[in-house]
Steps between C-alpha positions, in 0.01 A plus 500: 500500500631844410432853614633824363526870572579787264616851587473749217637849430762498777720810483832320498712386208448136395876449492525581872212267589636208297809491723280418799267270306794285389599442863176326595399313184431132584530545878242423769283799591621515859864494391437755224340751738793455737751567220308807379475651847882510523566611141595870484379547141224737390295228334506263798213670682285496185567130435435420866165678486388302194614168652301579815198580285529167316529324837182674620325386182612143572358516853154562352506153345454230767645221284847660486758427770653845555811371680632309197453764228781577255553796273440322170544801273580862563556749223524874456370669187542858394200726546425835342775760511427853620684751284619827649733773375763712675658814367857453380765751391467704180119480490482125464278254689616177656264203509443324834334159492329392822456128455233280657466125531252217552591212737331160472547226761358147466508269804446124478525192715799271442 
């Protein structure tokens, strides 16, 4: 049995979040949350929040044993980019791209 959680339009670069997602792929949920709580990366708190949400979704289903859940798949996709401009020297404009991401976590029993 599988459960999933998706977080969309998070205001952090997907590249930063993938570093934390790669740490916990294939691990047990309890171990993954422990790893993420001690990871000093920006994306760790976002990944942790989505894993907790997927765990809460699993608790709604009585046929799933929550203690044995694994992170089956976790992936980070790029979301829409907010485009902003800053003034630069000699009357030019510099483009600033504020990237967003979508995180998907799928939990399953072994």
